[in-house]
N, C-alpha and C positions, 0 to 999 in steps of 0.2 A: 561513465555509466554510474548511475546511482543504485545502490543496493538497499536503500531505505525501504523500497517497496517489498523487499524480501525479508524485512525485519522479523516477521512471524516465523521465519525459519532459523532463528538465531541458535536454537539448540542443536542444529544439525551441522556437520562439517561438510565442506565442499568435497567434490570428487577429485581424488588424486589420480593422475595418470590419464585424464581425459582432456588432452590438449585441445584447445579451441572450444571447450564446453564449460568454461568457468561460469559460475553463477547458478548452477543447478541446485546447489545447497540442499541436498538430501531428497530431492523429488524422486519418487519411485521411477525406476528404469522404465522407459516407454511412455511416461506421462508427459503431457505437454509442458513445456518449460517456462511458460509465461512471457513476460514482457522484456526479457533480456535480449530477445531477437527483434527488438523494436524497429520500426521503419527507420530508414536512413543509415543503417549499419552495414550495408552491403560492401564487400570488398571484391576486387577483380578476381582474386583467388577463389572466393566462394562461388562467384558467378561462373568461372571457368569449370569448377568441379561439378556444378549443377548441369552445365551444358555438356560436359563430357559424359555424365550419367545419361543424359537424354540422347546424346550421339550414339552411345553404345546400343541402346534399345532400337534406335532408328536404323543403325547400320545392320543389326541382326535382321530386322524386318525387311529392309531393302534387299539385302543379299538373298535371303530365303525366298522372298517374293519373286525375285528375278530367276532364281534357280527353278522354282516351281513352275512359273510361267513358261520358261524355256523348255522344261521337261514335258509340259503338256502341249507345246507348240502354239501357245497363245500369241496374239499380236502384241504390239507395244502398249496400246492403251490398256488392255486387260491386265497385262503384266504389271504396269505401273500402278494401276488401281490396287491390285493385290499387294504390291510392295508397300504402298502407303498405308493400307489397312494393317498390314503386319507390323509396320514401323510404329504405329500408334499402339497396337496390341503389346508389343515387346517393351515399348517405352513405359506404358502404364504398368505392365507386369513387373518390371524391375523396381518401380517405385512401390507397388503393392507389397512386394516381397519384404522390403525393409520395414514398412509400416505394420504389416501383419506380424512380423517377428517381434515387434514391440508390444504385442498383445492387443492391438486394436481390432475390433470386430470387422468383418469383411465389408459391410455396408458403409461404415464410417471411413474405412481405409480407402474404399473405392471413390468416395466423394472427395477425399483429400487428394488422391492421385489425379482425378479429373481436374480439380481446381489448380493443382500444382503444375501439371505438365502439359495441359492442352495447348496453351499459347506457344510454349517452347517447342513442342513437337510440330505444331502447325507451321511455325516460322522455319524450322529446320527442314521440314518436308518441302515447303514452297521453294526454298533456296536450292536444296539438294536436287530435287526433280527438275527445277527450272534450268539449272546448269546442264544436267544430263540431256534434257529435251532440246536445249539450244546449241549444244556442242555438236558441230558437224560430224556425222557418222557414229555418234555415241549410241543413239537409239537402235542402230542396226548392228552394233558390235555384239559378238557372241561372248559367252563367259570364258571361252578358251583364248580370246584375243587380249593382248596386253592393253589395247586402247580402252577396253571396257573397264578394267581395273584402275587404270590411270585416271580416267575421267571420273569414275566413282570416288576415288581418293580425293581428287580436286574438289568435287562437288560436296563431299562431306566436310572437307577442310573449310570451304567457303561457308557452308552452313554453320559450322562451329564459330567462325569469326563473326558472322552476322548475328547469330543467336546469343552469344555471350553478353553483349550489351543489353539485349532484351531481358535476359535472366537477371542481370545486375539491377536493372530498373525495377523488375518485379520483386526481387528479394529486398531491395531498398524500401519498398512499400509494404513489406510484411506479407507478400504474396509469393506464388511460385514455390521454389525449393525451400524458402524460409518456413513455409507451413510444414513441409515434409521433415525438415531438420528438427522440428519439435519432438518427433517421435523416435528418432534413432540416434545412436552414438557412433 
């Protein structure tokens, strides 16, 4: 990595104690960090972390949607739609939380969250709900039945495995979580 592009920061010292964030060279906390997250620098660890972040929001939304749908006695389709909507909501909310904490205004933070997470959440939801819909008996299982939780765990694991390469591809092109990473430590 060339640091010549950061030569105008020569009077600043790097951040000590920010493992994995070398190269910020005195940029204000929360400010975009420039080209050191250039395309092509994606690692599997970074992609897995981004996917796990997405999975957390999706899982919260999925479970909450299923609990609400079940509590109201809704059918499978209505419950699944609610679960998907809530998965997107919580996925975006977790991303927004980090960006807003960096001091970015809501409108800009919302645009970053949409750009960063939409494809990841969409792939995760497609896989996750596809597994649940196609698994014999999973759609009719109740929250109190082990099969519900086992299939949900398998579906989320499958979604993680399939979405991680998507996130690696996006991060490697300076998209997805790479955009979010510019705003938080």
